[in-house]
MITIVO-430266 format. One line per field, with one value per residue (C-alpha): residue in three letters; residue number from 1; x, y, z. Coordinates in steps of 0.1 Angstrom, whole numbers, plus 5000, padded with zeros to 4 digits. Layout:
code	[ALA,...] $
pos	[NUM,...] $
x	[X,...] $
y	[Y,...] $
z	[Z,...] $
//
This chain:
code	[MET,SER,ILE,LYS,THR,ASP,GLU,ILE,LEU,GLU,LYS,PHE,LYS,SER,ILE,THR,MET,LEU,GLU,ALA,THR,GLU,LEU,VAL,LYS,GLN,ILE,GLU,ASP,TYR,PHE,GLN,VAL,SER,SER,LYS,PRO,LYS,ILE,VAL,ILE,LYS,PRO,PRO,PRO,ASN,PHE,ASP,ASP,ASP,ARG,LYS,TYR,ILE,PRO,GLU,PRO,GLN,THR,ILE,PHE,ASP,VAL,VAL,LEU,GLU,GLN,PHE,PRO,ALA,ASN,LYS,LYS,ILE,SER,PHE,ILE,LYS,GLU,ILE,ARG,SER,LEU,ASN,LEU,PHE,GLU,SER,LEU,GLN,GLU,THR,LYS,LYS,ILE,VAL,ASP,ASN,LEU,PRO,GLN,ILE,ILE,LYS,SER,ASN,VAL,ASN,ILE,GLN,GLU,ALA,GLU,GLN,ILE,LYS,GLN,LYS,LEU,GLU,GLU,LEU,GLY,ALA,THR,VAL,SER,LEU,LYS] $
pos	[1,2,3,4,5,6,7,8,9,10,11,12,13,14,15,16,17,18,19,20,21,22,23,24,25,26,27,28,29,30,31,32,33,34,35,36,37,38,39,40,41,42,43,44,45,46,47,48,49,50,51,52,53,54,55,56,57,58,59,60,61,62,63,64,65,66,67,68,69,70,71,72,73,74,75,76,77,78,79,80,81,82,83,84,85,86,87,88,89,90,91,92,93,94,95,96,97,98,99,100,101,102,103,104,105,106,107,108,109,110,111,112,113,114,115,116,117,118,119,120,121,122,123,124,125,126,127,128,129] $
x	[2477,2451,2419,2396,2415,2415,2377,2371,2394,2374,2341,2359,2360,2323,2310,2296,2317,2284,2285,2325,2319,2293,2317,2344,2319,2307,2347,2350,2323,2324,2364,2361,2390,2389,2402,2411,2446,2461,2483,2515,2529,2566,2582,2608,2646,2658,2627,2637,2609,2629,2637,2615,2622,2645,2654,2690,2695,2698,2731,2726,2707,2692,2692,2662,2658,2617,2619,2641,2632,2624,2646,2679,2677,2710,2726,2712,2723,2760,2760,2749,2775,2802,2791,2800,2765,2759,2782,2761,2747,2716,2714,2716,2693,2666,2668,2664,2632,2615,2612,2613,2644,2670,2703,2727,2714,2735,2756,2765,2749,2777,2778,2744,2744,2768,2750,2718,2736,2745,2715,2693,2717,2705,2668,2662,2641,2662,2650,2669,2652] $
y	[3288,3272,3249,3283,3301,3283,3278,3314,3317,3292,3311,3343,3328,3317,3358,3382,3418,3432,3406,3414,3450,3447,3425,3454,3481,3458,3448,3489,3492,3463,3472,3507,3507,3522,3503,3542,3547,3573,3601,3610,3640,3643,3672,3691,3675,3704,3700,3694,3698,3717,3747,3766,3756,3777,3775,3774,3813,3815,3823,3822,3850,3860,3898,3911,3946,3955,3986,4026,4059,4064,4090,4072,4045,4048,4055,4017,4000,4016,4001,3971,3964,3983,3956,3928,3907,3906,3903,3927,3957,3943,3919,3939,3967,3936,3929,3971,3967,3940,3945,3928,3905,3882,3907,3886,3847,3827,3851,3853,3880,3902,3906,3911,3933,3955,3951,3961,3992,4007,4001,4018,4047,4052,4051,4014,3990,3962,3927,3896,3863] $
z	[4654,4684,4674,4681,4659,4629,4632,4637,4608,4583,4596,4586,4551,4545,4551,4527,4525,4544,4570,4571,4578,4599,4626,4624,4632,4663,4672,4671,4696,4715,4723,4719,4693,4659,4623,4608,4604,4631,4616,4636,4631,4641,4651,4636,4640,4658,4684,4720,4747,4766,4744,4716,4679,4666,4623,4613,4599,4564,4548,4510,4498,4465,4458,4441,4429,4432,4417,4414,4402,4366,4360,4372,4345,4333,4369,4380,4349,4354,4391,4378,4358,4379,4405,4374,4378,4343,4316,4286,4285,4269,4292,4321,4302,4300,4338,4344,4320,4336,4375,4395,4389,4403,4401,4417,4435,4461,4476,4514,4537,4535,4498,4494,4522,4500,4469,4484,4505,4468,4451,4477,4481,4445,4456,4446,4467,4472,4488,4500,4500] $
//
């Protein structure tokens, strides 16, 4: 370091915190700078200035049974059991009694659409999430 910077550093060591705060404000004003941190927001990883950001399409879904006609409860229990979604009758009945419920998780779009179509034919409201 140079002799000048060594002298400035020695003077800094002898000032109070209040004086140091005032010095920072004076430096900011004189040089038109800021000591506050800057927040930098990165663009999404697939972002390109020449094209719009297009998120990757979802390929894995959860099939959610939201509601069904009350007069078709037995039909729904039978249909869900026929799709081999749950092992026991009690488990299937518990799911149907406490809606909305995920009736199948982590399935591809084709299988999810098939299950949704079968249940909607019986009058259910089904969503894919």
